[in-house]
C-alpha positions as CSV (number, residue, x, y, z in Angstrom):
1,M,7.0,-13.0,18.4
2,I,6.6,-9.2,18.7
3,G,10.0,-7.5,19.2
4,D,11.0,-4.0,19.9
5,R,9.2,-1.3,18.0
6,L,11.4,0.2,15.2
7,S,12.2,3.8,14.8
8,S,10.2,5.6,12.2
9,P,11.6,5.6,8.7
10,A,9.5,8.6,7.7
11,R,7.6,11.5,9.1
12,H,4.4,9.6,8.4
13,V,4.0,5.9,7.8
14,I,0.7,4.8,6.1
15,V,-0.1,1.1,6.1
16,V,-2.3,-0.1,3.3
17,G,-4.1,-3.3,4.0
18,S,-7.2,-5.3,3.2
19,G,-9.4,-8.0,4.7
20,K,-9.0,-10.2,1.7
21,G,-6.9,-10.6,-1.4
22,G,-7.9,-9.7,-4.9
23,V,-9.1,-6.2,-4.1
24,G,-6.3,-4.2,-5.8
25,K,-4.4,-3.3,-2.6
26,S,-1.0,-3.1,-4.3
27,T,-2.4,-1.1,-7.2
28,V,-3.8,1.4,-4.7
29,S,-0.6,1.5,-2.7
30,L,1.5,2.3,-5.7
31,N,-0.8,4.9,-7.2
32,L,-1.4,6.5,-3.8
33,A,2.4,6.8,-3.2
34,V,3.0,8.3,-6.6
35,A,0.1,10.7,-6.0
36,L,1.8,11.8,-2.8
37,A,5.1,12.4,-4.6
38,Q,3.3,14.3,-7.3
39,A,1.8,16.6,-4.6
40,G,5.4,17.6,-3.7
41,H,6.0,15.2,-0.8
42,A,9.1,13.1,-0.3
43,A,7.6,9.7,-0.6
44,G,8.6,6.1,-0.4
45,L,6.9,2.7,-1.0
46,L,7.7,-0.4,1.0
47,D,6.3,-3.6,-0.5
48,A,6.0,-5.7,2.7
49,D,3.6,-8.2,1.2
50,L,5.9,-11.1,2.0
51,Y,3.9,-13.8,0.3
52,G,2.9,-12.0,-2.9
53,P,5.2,-9.0,-3.6
54,S,3.8,-7.5,-6.8
55,I,5.3,-4.0,-6.7
56,P,8.5,-4.9,-8.6
57,L,6.3,-6.0,-11.6
58,M,4.2,-2.9,-11.3
59,V,7.2,-0.6,-11.6
60,G,8.9,-2.6,-14.3
61,L,11.5,-4.3,-12.2
62,T,10.8,-8.0,-12.8
63,K,14.6,-8.8,-13.3
64,H,15.9,-6.5,-10.5
65,R,18.3,-8.2,-8.1
66,W,19.1,-6.9,-4.6
67,N,20.8,-10.0,-3.4
68,E,24.4,-8.8,-3.3
69,Q,23.5,-5.6,-1.4
70,W,21.2,-7.6,0.9
71,T,23.9,-10.2,1.8
72,L,26.5,-7.5,2.6
73,A,24.0,-5.6,4.8
74,R,23.0,-8.7,6.7
75,A,26.7,-9.5,7.2
76,G,27.3,-5.9,8.5
77,R,29.7,-5.0,5.7
78,Q,27.3,-2.5,4.2
79,R,25.4,-0.1,6.4
80,K,22.4,0.6,4.3
81,L,20.6,-0.8,1.2
82,A,19.9,1.7,-1.6
83,P,16.2,1.9,-2.4
84,V,15.2,1.8,-6.1
85,L,14.1,5.1,-7.6
86,R,11.0,4.9,-9.8
87,H,8.2,7.4,-10.5
88,G,9.4,9.9,-8.0
89,L,9.5,7.2,-5.2
90,K,12.1,5.4,-3.2
91,I,11.0,1.8,-3.4
92,A,12.0,-1.4,-1.5
93,S,10.3,-4.7,-1.8
94,A,10.5,-8.2,-0.4
95,G,10.4,-9.2,-4.0
96,F,13.8,-7.7,-4.7
97,I,15.4,-10.3,-2.5
98,L,14.1,-13.5,-4.1
99,G,13.7,-14.7,-7.6
100,E,10.5,-13.8,-9.4
101,D,9.1,-17.4,-9.1
102,Q,10.7,-18.2,-5.7
103,P,8.1,-18.5,-2.8
104,M,8.7,-16.6,0.4
105,G,8.3,-19.4,3.0
106,L,8.7,-17.3,6.1
107,Q,6.8,-17.5,9.4
108,G,7.1,-16.0,12.9
109,I,10.4,-14.5,13.8
110,A,11.9,-14.9,10.3
111,A,9.1,-12.7,8.9
112,Q,9.6,-10.2,11.6
113,S,13.3,-10.1,10.9
114,L,12.8,-9.5,7.2
115,I,10.3,-6.6,7.9
116,S,12.7,-5.1,10.4
117,Q,15.5,-5.1,7.9
118,L,13.4,-3.6,5.1
119,V,12.6,-0.7,7.4
120,R,15.8,-0.3,9.3
121,D,18.5,-1.3,6.8
122,V,17.2,0.7,3.7
123,A,18.6,4.2,3.2
124,W,15.2,5.9,3.1
125,G,16.6,9.3,3.8
126,E,14.2,12.1,4.9
127,L,10.7,11.0,3.8
128,D,7.4,12.8,4.4
129,F,5.5,9.6,3.7
130,L,6.3,5.9,3.5
131,V,3.4,3.9,2.1
132,V,3.6,0.3,3.3
133,D,1.8,-2.4,1.3
134,I,1.2,-5.3,3.7
135,P,-0.3,-8.8,3.1
136,P,-4.1,-9.1,3.0
137,G,-5.9,-10.6,6.0
138,T,-5.5,-10.3,9.8
139,S,-3.1,-13.1,10.8
140,D,0.0,-12.9,13.0
141,V,2.1,-11.5,10.2
142,Q,-0.1,-8.5,9.7
143,Q,-0.4,-7.9,13.4
144,M,3.4,-8.1,13.8
145,I,3.9,-5.5,11.1
146,V,1.5,-2.9,12.6
147,K,3.0,-3.5,16.1
148,T,6.6,-3.3,14.9
149,V,6.5,-0.5,12.4
150,P,5.6,2.9,13.8
151,T,2.4,3.8,11.9
152,S,0.6,7.1,11.6
153,G,-2.5,5.3,10.3
154,A,-4.0,2.6,8.1
155,V,-5.9,2.8,4.9
156,I,-8.1,-0.2,4.0
157,V,-8.8,-1.2,0.4
158,I,-12.1,-2.9,-0.3
159,T,-14.3,-3.7,-3.3
160,P,-18.1,-3.1,-3.3
161,Q,-18.8,-6.7,-2.4
162,Y,-20.4,-8.1,0.7
163,V,-17.5,-10.6,1.4
164,A,-14.9,-7.8,1.0
165,H,-16.7,-5.6,3.5
166,L,-17.1,-8.5,6.0
167,D,-13.4,-9.2,5.8
168,A,-12.5,-5.5,5.9
169,R,-14.5,-5.2,9.2
170,K,-12.0,-7.7,10.7
171,A,-9.1,-5.6,9.5
172,V,-10.6,-2.4,11.0
173,Q,-10.9,-4.2,14.4
174,M,-7.3,-5.4,14.1
175,Y,-5.9,-1.9,13.6
176,R,-8.1,-0.4,16.3
177,Q,-7.0,-3.1,18.8
178,A,-3.3,-2.4,17.9
179,G,-3.9,1.3,18.5
180,V,-3.4,2.2,14.9
181,P,-5.8,4.9,13.6
182,V,-7.9,3.9,10.6
183,L,-7.7,6.9,8.4
184,G,-10.3,5.6,6.0
185,A,-11.1,3.1,3.3
186,I,-10.7,3.3,-0.5
187,E,-13.4,1.5,-2.5
188,N,-11.6,0.0,-5.5
189,M,-13.5,-1.4,-8.5
190,G,-16.4,1.1,-7.9
191,P,-19.2,1.8,-10.4
192,L,-18.0,1.4,-14.0
193,R,-18.5,4.5,-16.2
194,C,-20.4,3.7,-19.4
195,P,-18.1,4.6,-22.3
196,H,-21.0,5.8,-24.3
197,C,-23.1,7.9,-21.9
198,G,-20.8,8.3,-18.9
199,E,-23.4,7.1,-16.5
200,P,-22.2,4.8,-13.6
201,I,-22.9,1.1,-13.9
202,E,-23.1,-0.8,-10.6
203,V,-21.2,-4.0,-11.3
204,F,-21.7,-5.6,-7.9
205,P,-24.8,-6.1,-5.8
206,A,-25.3,-3.4,-3.1
207,V,-23.7,-4.2,0.3
208,P,-26.1,-3.9,3.2
209,E,-25.2,-0.7,4.9
210,S,-25.4,-2.2,8.4
211,R,-22.8,-4.8,7.4
212,S,-20.4,-2.4,5.6
213,V,-17.2,-0.9,7.0
214,W,-19.0,2.5,6.7
215,A,-21.3,1.4,9.6
216,M,-18.1,1.2,11.8
217,G,-17.5,4.9,11.3
218,V,-14.8,4.4,8.7
219,E,-14.5,7.3,6.2
220,K,-14.8,6.6,2.5
221,L,-11.8,8.3,1.1
222,A,-12.7,7.6,-2.5
223,S,-14.4,5.3,-4.9
224,V,-12.1,4.3,-7.7
225,P,-14.2,3.4,-10.8
226,L,-13.6,-0.1,-12.3
227,D,-11.5,0.2,-15.4
228,P,-9.3,-2.4,-17.1
229,E,-6.7,0.3,-17.8
230,L,-5.9,0.5,-14.0
231,S,-4.9,-3.2,-14.0
232,R,-3.1,-2.9,-17.4
233,S,-1.0,0.0,-16.2
234,G,0.4,-2.2,-13.4
235,D,1.2,-5.0,-15.8
236,E,3.0,-2.5,-18.0
237,G,5.1,-1.0,-15.2
238,V,3.6,2.5,-15.2
239,P,1.2,3.7,-12.5
240,L,-2.1,5.0,-13.8
241,V,-1.6,8.4,-12.2
242,E,1.3,8.9,-14.6
243,S,0.0,7.0,-17.7
244,R,-3.5,8.5,-17.6
245,P,-3.3,11.6,-15.3
246,D,-6.6,12.9,-16.6
247,S,-8.6,9.8,-15.8
248,P,-11.2,9.6,-13.0
249,Q,-9.1,6.9,-11.3
250,A,-6.0,9.2,-11.2
251,A,-8.2,12.1,-9.9
252,A,-9.5,9.8,-7.1
253,F,-5.9,8.8,-6.0
254,R,-4.8,12.5,-6.0
255,E,-7.9,13.4,-3.9
256,V,-7.0,10.6,-1.4
257,A,-3.4,11.9,-1.2
258,R,-4.7,15.4,-0.5
259,K,-7.1,14.1,2.2
260,L,-4.4,12.0,3.9
261,A,-1.9,14.8,3.9
262,A,-4.5,17.2,5.4
263,M,-5.4,14.6,8.1
264,L,-1.8,14.1,9.1
265,G,-0.8,17.8,8.9
266,A,1.5,17.5,5.9
267,P,0.3,19.9,3.2
268,G,1.9,19.5,-0.3
269,R,5.0,21.4,-1.2
270,A,4.2,21.8,-4.8
271,S,3.0,25.2,-5.9
């Protein structure tokens, strides 16, 4: 099923994955990509979550149609697809190809072909970073993506729940076995800040340290506090790092962007 490795569409490709769904992986992917752009990097976002592409909704593109361009590119009558420009990013999504309610029933070689086209046939230009939002889990599709797309490293999204850590440990092993460096993990839905006193409130029971991803030597890049505004911002089509730039959540995403750029040797261009 695994074909030839693609040429890199960016100086650094960062895959954002998770062991399970429902942890806010796409929210993290979008806000991280915007934070990289705000830091002065040329950034793109590829929504490669074939079975649940939510980035179009999160950037206000629920009615966007890419079908005509896509048909011409596949037929060889148009060399490259133009990415959509939003929030300082170049964006491409599997969700641009199908209708909003149309399921993506792809497996095996068909899924690989689609991913290859989203990487190869989009006019990404010269990017410093391409953030790739991939499906949750560790099945053959996820393994195909990390073996096909040249990747500088992976970021894993978890919540402070036992089951999320157990599934994330499997994702860590998948990346390591594929030779992809695990740059760290972002804990989403971290302790809620009390609106009255500002003290953190632990919403979930503590995860046993020995069973956490941290016990595998994975760096905690940030803990993003639980806040309904983070989810609401995605529903409204404006990333939180833009709608509430002074929030603790936005600060956490900017810090992760800074850390990743430093790890990969790409300091920000902004003064």
